[in-house]
MISE-898675 format. One line per field, with one value per residue: residue number from 0; residue in three letters; x, y, z of N, C-alpha, C in turn. Coordinates in pm, whole numbers. Layout:
BEGIN
resi <- NUM	...
resn <- ALA	...
n.X <- X	...
n.Y <- Y	...
n.Z <- Z	...
ca.X <- X	...
ca.Y <- Y	...
ca.Z <- Z	...
c.X <- X	...
c.Y <- Y	...
c.Z <- Z	...
This chain:
BEGIN
resi <- 0	1	2	3	4	5	6	7	8	9	10	11	12	13	14	15	16	17	18	19	20	21	22	23	24	25	26	27	28	29	30	31	32	33	34	35	36	37	38	39	40	41	42	43	44	45	46	47	48	49	50	51	52	53	54	55	56	57	58	59	60	61	62	63	64	65	66	67	68	69	70	71	72	73	74	75	76	77	78	79	80	81	82	83	84	85	86	87	88	89	90	91	92	93	94	95	96	97	98	99	100	101	102	103	104	105	106	107	108	109	110	111	112	113	114	115	116	117	118	119	120	121	122	123	124	125	126	127	128	129	130	131	132	133	134	135	136	137	138	139	140	141	142	143	144	145	146	147	148	149	150	151	152	153	154	155	156	157	158	159	160	161	162	163	164	165	166	167	168	169	170	171	172	173	174	175	176	177	178	179	180	181	182	183	184	185	186	187	188	189	190	191	192	193	194	195	196	197	198	199	200	201	202	203	204	205	206	207	208	209	210	211	212
resn <- MET	ASN	LEU	PHE	PRO	ASP	HIS	LEU	ASP	HIS	TYR	ILE	THR	ILE	ASN	SER	GLU	ASN	GLU	PRO	ALA	LEU	LEU	GLN	GLN	LEU	SER	ARG	GLU	THR	HIS	GLN	LYS	ILE	LEU	GLN	PRO	ARG	MET	LEU	SER	GLY	HIS	TYR	GLN	GLY	ARG	VAL	LEU	SER	MET	ILE	SER	LYS	LEU	VAL	THR	PRO	LYS	TYR	ILE	LEU	GLU	ILE	GLY	THR	TYR	THR	GLY	TYR	SER	ALA	LEU	CYS	LEU	ALA	GLU	GLY	LEU	GLN	LYS	ASP	GLY	GLU	LEU	HIS	THR	ILE	ASP	THR	ASN	GLU	GLU	LEU	VAL	ASP	PHE	GLN	ARG	ARG	TYR	PHE	ASN	GLU	SER	ASN	PHE	GLY	ASN	GLN	ILE	HIS	GLN	HIS	LEU	GLY	ASN	ALA	LEU	GLU	LEU	ILE	PRO	GLN	LEU	LYS	PRO	ASN	PHE	ASP	ILE	VAL	PHE	ILE	ASP	ALA	ASP	LYS	GLU	ASN	TYR	SER	ASN	TYR	PHE	HIS	LEU	ILE	ILE	ASP	ARG	LEU	LYS	ALA	GLY	GLY	ILE	ILE	LEU	SER	ASP	ASN	VAL	LEU	TRP	SER	GLY	LYS	VAL	LEU	GLU	PRO	LEU	LYS	LYS	ASP	ASP	VAL	SER	THR	ASN	ALA	ILE	ILE	ALA	TYR	ASN	LYS	LEU	LEU	LYS	ASN	ASP	ASP	ARG	VAL	GLU	THR	VAL	MET	LEU	PRO	ILE	ARG	ASP	GLY	LEU	THR	ILE	SER	ARG	LYS	LYS
n.X <- -1926	-1625	-1370	-1170	-1021	-1068	-815	-642	-672	-631	-354	-311	-363	-207	36	-6	-16	-18	-324	-393	-374	-665	-796	-871	-987	-1192	-1336	-1373	-1605	-1744	-1855	-1933	-2172	-2337	-2557	-2511	-2280	-2065	-2101	-1874	-1559	-1309	-1020	-844	-957	-960	-688	-602	-758	-665	-410	-412	-563	-301	-104	-256	-267	-488	-632	-868	-1204	-1445	-1701	-1958	-2183	-2117	-2164	-1953	-1748	-1531	-1360	-1348	-1164	-942	-942	-869	-608	-453	-447	-376	-203	-352	-580	-928	-1171	-1469	-1783	-2092	-2421	-2723	-2787	-2872	-2846	-2583	-2447	-2296	-2117	-1925	-1800	-1698	-1489	-1387	-1213	-1082	-862	-596	-740	-958	-1022	-1025	-1233	-1543	-1847	-2183	-2510	-2776	-2994	-2742	-2804	-2930	-2743	-2527	-2485	-2455	-2190	-1889	-1585	-1406	-1347	-1084	-1066	-1379	-1563	-1806	-2006	-2341	-2641	-2740	-2907	-2852	-2591	-2552	-2686	-2532	-2269	-2368	-2311	-2156	-1912	-1870	-1742	-1516	-1166	-970	-803	-890	-946	-1241	-1376	-1556	-1761	-1876	-1949	-1937	-2164	-2237	-2173	-2408	-2443	-2355	-2596	-2909	-3162	-3346	-3663	-3744	-3555	-3416	-3159	-2933	-3006	-2926	-2638	-2519	-2635	-2497	-2192	-2177	-2258	-2010	-1794	-1864	-1840	-1703	-1540	-1412	-1183	-1138	-1073	-1162	-1205	-1114	-1149	-1316	-1645	-1625	-1416	-1424	-1197	-1196	-1076	-1068	-1003
n.Y <- -1224	-1456	-1643	-1810	-1856	-1674	-1571	-1662	-1534	-1269	-1291	-1308	-1039	-830	-960	-798	-508	-222	-37	267	583	803	598	423	583	640	364	375	525	500	229	369	535	452	266	-134	-126	-374	-387	-241	-233	-264	-330	-551	-688	-401	-363	-546	-460	-242	-349	-460	-230	-91	-253	-281	17	199	408	518	408	227	239	16	40	226	312	388	452	374	166	290	487	262	176	398	457	359	528	669	998	1134	1036	952	795	671	682	498	538	490	580	868	998	948	1064	1339	1260	1064	1262	1424	1272	1166	1455	1456	1301	1240	1210	1364	1548	1354	1157	1105	1146	1008	980	730	549	281	132	299	521	469	436	653	752	835	734	420	169	31	-83	-225	-229	-381	-371	-376	-409	-747	-868	-757	-807	-991	-775	-609	-626	-723	-460	-370	-476	-447	-128	-189	-220	-429	-657	-528	-511	-690	-656	-880	-816	-1044	-1276	-1513	-1478	-1493	-1778	-1914	-1958	-2234	-2383	-2528	-2443	-2130	-2057	-1815	-1651	-1415	-1270	-1462	-1642	-1479	-1450	-1674	-1783	-1568	-1625	-1829	-1717	-1528	-1732	-1909	-1727	-1654	-1396	-1352	-1418	-1587	-1591	-1742	-1573	-1701	-1438	-1231	-1226	-1368	-1254	-1194	-1183	-1093	-1100	-923	-1057
n.Z <- 541	643	497	662	986	1258	1365	1160	947	1095	1071	776	707	869	742	537	352	492	635	494	665	638	552	759	878	760	772	1054	1079	870	1032	1254	1189	1006	832	796	814	722	445	367	211	316	530	418	172	57	15	-163	-398	-430	-511	-749	-883	-918	-1074	-1297	-1369	-1469	-1688	-1686	-1402	-1382	-1131	-975	-734	-521	-184	108	4	27	-155	-343	-318	-242	-546	-691	-615	-787	-1022	-1346	-1354	-1526	-1512	-1413	-1161	-1243	-995	-895	-742	-554	-330	-177	35	107	-19	26	247	113	-70	117	202	-37	-95	49	-10	-207	-434	-536	-728	-918	-883	-969	-871	-954	-898	-939	-1120	-1220	-1456	-1632	-1625	-1714	-1999	-2053	-1967	-2101	-2167	-2247	-2061	-1791	-1603	-1371	-1135	-961	-778	-656	-646	-673	-811	-1032	-1184	-1376	-1609	-1569	-1627	-1909	-2032	-1994	-2070	-2385	-2346	-2204	-2213	-2413	-2220	-2037	-1694	-1519	-1184	-927	-694	-374	-496	-383	-196	99	90	11	-228	-222	-110	-104	-364	-305	-505	-423	-357	-486	-557	-465	-647	-874	-843	-882	-1165	-1237	-1220	-1338	-1590	-1635	-1601	-1882	-2082	-2389	-2374	-2176	-1955	-1680	-1238	-968	-625	-264	-111	121	94	-162	-425	-781	-1084	-1369	-1736	-1973	-2294
ca.X <- -1851	-1529	-1358	-1108	-1093	-1021	-625	-551	-749	-579	-210	-302	-404	-112	123	-17	-15	-117	-460	-391	-506	-771	-954	-918	-1101	-1343	-1374	-1440	-1660	-1881	-1920	-2007	-2268	-2404	-2603	-2453	-2092	-2019	-2075	-1729	-1419	-1224	-857	-693	-973	-902	-579	-640	-832	-556	-298	-491	-494	-154	-53	-287	-232	-582	-720	-1056	-1182	-1588	-1709	-2112	-2166	-2032	-2137	-1939	-1670	-1360	-1329	-1325	-1051	-850	-888	-780	-460	-312	-496	-301	-235	-495	-735	-1084	-1304	-1664	-1870	-2250	-2446	-2847	-2803	-2838	-2838	-2440	-2320	-2194	-2045	-1846	-1728	-1626	-1330	-1308	-1170	-925	-774	-524	-733	-1052	-1028	-1020	-1361	-1639	-1987	-2325	-2644	-2901	-2984	-2648	-2814	-2955	-2638	-2331	-2388	-2396	-2038	-1800	-1461	-1399	-1261	-974	-1126	-1460	-1581	-1927	-2083	-2433	-2784	-2734	-3048	-2827	-2458	-2571	-2720	-2437	-2182	-2348	-2397	-1985	-1875	-1831	-1722	-1418	-1116	-883	-673	-911	-1043	-1409	-1390	-1685	-1772	-1997	-2010	-2012	-2306	-2254	-2209	-2533	-2389	-2402	-2699	-3036	-3159	-3552	-3684	-3811	-3420	-3374	-3029	-2898	-3048	-2854	-2553	-2523	-2627	-2364	-2083	-2223	-2181	-1827	-1735	-1857	-1841	-1569	-1479	-1340	-1086	-1182	-1054	-1275	-1080	-1179	-1162	-1407	-1735	-1553	-1414	-1417	-1112	-1202	-1003	-1158	-953
ca.Y <- -1374	-1502	-1814	-1814	-1883	-1524	-1621	-1685	-1346	-1174	-1314	-1275	-867	-802	-973	-722	-374	-151	16	440	659	806	448	369	698	618	253	378	643	405	154	425	595	389	131	-183	-132	-515	-409	-212	-362	-347	-339	-634	-645	-297	-352	-596	-392	-115	-370	-478	-63	-43	-369	-240	124	226	576	509	342	225	156	-1	81	342	304	485	547	295	91	429	540	220	177	543	485	329	597	747	1137	1210	957	909	751	712	581	526	455	541	627	1007	1037	938	1128	1452	1191	988	1350	1462	1164	1208	1561	1491	1231	1299	1198	1417	1562	1195	1099	1144	1078	966	954	729	411	284	83	435	632	408	475	809	777	877	676	303	166	8	-155	-224	-285	-445	-412	-313	-462	-843	-928	-712	-841	-1001	-674	-465	-716	-690	-334	-297	-573	-395	-62	-263	-223	-522	-639	-480	-611	-662	-716	-853	-883	-1074	-1388	-1616	-1455	-1595	-1975	-1939	-2051	-2384	-2423	-2540	-2327	-2145	-2003	-1672	-1604	-1380	-1267	-1607	-1726	-1379	-1456	-1821	-1713	-1425	-1649	-1922	-1650	-1551	-1860	-1957	-1624	-1630	-1280	-1294	-1511	-1596	-1648	-1674	-1531	-1698	-1350	-1217	-1302	-1414	-1177	-1257	-1139	-1112	-1032	-891	-1129
ca.Z <- 543	579	442	714	1085	1258	1355	1008	899	1090	995	659	755	935	673	395	326	605	612	528	812	560	532	874	945	679	842	1195	1066	893	1166	1419	1177	858	841	720	773	654	332	304	135	431	499	302	2	-17	-17	-286	-495	-458	-571	-881	-973	-930	-1178	-1443	-1420	-1517	-1702	-1645	-1398	-1364	-1015	-941	-605	-398	-36	163	-108	35	-247	-497	-274	-291	-652	-708	-570	-900	-1132	-1389	-1337	-1558	-1525	-1391	-1173	-1166	-920	-937	-634	-603	-182	-190	212	133	-125	94	302	23	-153	237	231	-137	-119	180	-47	-296	-560	-491	-867	-1042	-881	-1046	-840	-977	-853	-970	-1195	-1317	-1578	-1704	-1606	-1735	-2158	-2056	-1981	-2226	-2192	-2226	-1888	-1797	-1505	-1341	-958	-978	-596	-625	-629	-695	-951	-1205	-1164	-1507	-1699	-1546	-1745	-2091	-2065	-1980	-2153	-2452	-2271	-2151	-2333	-2423	-2161	-1890	-1571	-1436	-1006	-920	-515	-309	-560	-277	-155	234	98	-38	-353	-242	-52	-169	-412	-330	-603	-437	-318	-630	-524	-501	-819	-1004	-827	-974	-1333	-1293	-1169	-1473	-1705	-1621	-1644	-1992	-2176	-2406	-2366	-2083	-1906	-1515	-1116	-817	-516	-159	-44	232	67	-283	-530	-886	-1129	-1510	-1795	-2149	-2370
c.X <- -1716	-1494	-1283	-1143	-1023	-838	-556	-588	-675	-379	-197	-315	-305	-22	73	0	-86	-232	-397	-494	-628	-904	-974	-1002	-1193	-1408	-1440	-1574	-1814	-1912	-2023	-2153	-2331	-2463	-2522	-2334	-2050	-2071	-1962	-1621	-1336	-1084	-777	-779	-948	-761	-585	-663	-734	-435	-304	-489	-390	-128	-129	-276	-352	-599	-849	-1096	-1376	-1632	-1907	-2127	-2065	-2017	-2070	-1781	-1504	-1339	-1314	-1200	-923	-808	-827	-640	-376	-362	-369	-330	-328	-578	-826	-1134	-1442	-1692	-2021	-2317	-2631	-2863	-2806	-2777	-2628	-2367	-2192	-2088	-1909	-1702	-1626	-1483	-1281	-1184	-1053	-845	-687	-603	-925	-1103	-1072	-1168	-1464	-1757	-2121	-2393	-2758	-2902	-2874	-2699	-2865	-2850	-2478	-2314	-2424	-2262	-1982	-1690	-1492	-1315	-1189	-997	-1263	-1504	-1732	-1956	-2182	-2520	-2753	-2780	-2974	-2716	-2463	-2586	-2578	-2287	-2206	-2344	-2219	-1914	-1798	-1751	-1548	-1306	-1004	-777	-732	-977	-1162	-1397	-1523	-1702	-1898	-2006	-1993	-2096	-2376	-2253	-2341	-2575	-2443	-2504	-2832	-3106	-3312	-3540	-3756	-3696	-3374	-3210	-2959	-2847	-2924	-2744	-2479	-2553	-2525	-2251	-2055	-2171	-2006	-1768	-1715	-1872	-1710	-1483	-1394	-1297	-1111	-1168	-1119	-1205	-1144	-1137	-1300	-1562	-1721	-1570	-1403	-1312	-1135	-1167	-1075	-1021	-880
c.Y <- -1378	-1638	-1846	-1825	-1690	-1482	-1610	-1537	-1249	-1154	-1282	-1118	-828	-811	-889	-582	-287	-92	188	486	697	683	418	463	651	483	312	474	606	319	264	468	567	296	13	-226	-273	-448	-307	-274	-401	-282	-435	-646	-498	-265	-467	-542	-252	-176	-374	-333	-97	-94	-326	-45	210	392	594	390	344	208	129	-14	128	336	437	551	468	266	159	506	442	206	289	558	409	436	657	920	1230	1130	992	802	717	623	582	467	551	576	829	1087	1043	995	1235	1361	1136	1117	1382	1393	1162	1346	1559	1366	1302	1295	1229	1472	1486	1157	1132	1065	1136	889	883	550	391	229	203	548	535	404	620	871	770	791	568	299	83	-149	-122	-305	-315	-446	-337	-409	-621	-883	-886	-729	-862	-881	-568	-538	-712	-565	-267	-389	-495	-283	-69	-230	-344	-546	-623	-579	-586	-726	-719	-898	-925	-1243	-1509	-1633	-1561	-1727	-1993	-1981	-2184	-2433	-2454	-2411	-2275	-2050	-1857	-1587	-1542	-1342	-1362	-1649	-1614	-1400	-1599	-1776	-1638	-1536	-1789	-1863	-1607	-1641	-1948	-1848	-1605	-1522	-1260	-1446	-1484	-1707	-1589	-1662	-1599	-1554	-1239	-1279	-1304	-1292	-1207	-1155	-1174	-1059	-1038	-984	-1047
c.Z <- 517	640	599	850	1117	1308	1251	957	926	1067	851	598	745	815	529	429	429	577	609	577	742	553	683	929	883	767	933	1158	1038	940	1241	1345	1020	880	760	710	757	533	308	273	273	396	418	173	-32	-40	-171	-426	-519	-531	-772	-936	-1010	-1068	-1291	-1475	-1504	-1545	-1654	-1599	-1352	-1224	-1003	-807	-540	-283	23	88	-48	-85	-329	-442	-299	-456	-741	-674	-734	-1057	-1189	-1336	-1384	-1575	-1418	-1337	-1127	-1113	-933	-775	-663	-429	-218	-84	204	42	-103	181	265	-19	-27	208	86	-137	-12	114	-128	-455	-600	-665	-957	-1013	-880	-952	-899	-962	-928	-993	-1285	-1462	-1684	-1762	-1707	-1923	-2154	-2074	-2094	-2234	-2178	-2101	-1894	-1650	-1450	-1272	-931	-804	-581	-637	-742	-823	-1103	-1250	-1324	-1607	-1684	-1690	-1869	-2108	-2051	-2069	-2328	-2477	-2255	-2256	-2296	-2306	-1992	-1868	-1555	-1297	-997	-785	-520	-435	-512	-234	19	186	25	-178	-359	-162	-132	-204	-375	-426	-568	-405	-443	-604	-553	-640	-919	-974	-896	-1065	-1354	-1277	-1312	-1597	-1698	-1669	-1848	-2109	-2230	-2436	-2265	-2016	-1733	-1401	-1045	-735	-421	-71	1	178	-100	-359	-687	-1014	-1293	-1533	-1915	-2218	-2507
């Protein structure tokens, strides 16, 4: 989903930071070889993620939903030299693809892949996090929030992707549309939970930034 006309979206992109060469290559290969390439964060959103990470300068990042590793590499750009990024996904077929690009980057030793159910894996991770990026199964967004909020440092950031869900959040709601129902409930949770302050940005399919008070 794109909220801006193509010509305006192009203008925004070309007047933002350039996409690094490795991420250009990753994007091309994802579109050529991997199913559902629209799941990729892409140039503009990737630069937004990178900028936020550089502003926060996190020591520990948690990413829920790796896909082909594009967003992980963007977020890793702001890591402290001794920092770590932990990324979780359920797709075993993409593990080697992700690792190849991670190893080609400057952050290969700092990025730790975890394969399996995030709800089970997150409690096993030791660090408390400075940034959490949620971009996985929409049905569990609220569950992820409740699981990580006490593991997020004061002043830490939660980034939530797809919060506009192709505009379905404004359409008449269907009872059997589990994902849309879940996103709507999650958006209300972020708005009403006193532990965070939240702003929703009209970037691609909607990106919310929530800061822990």
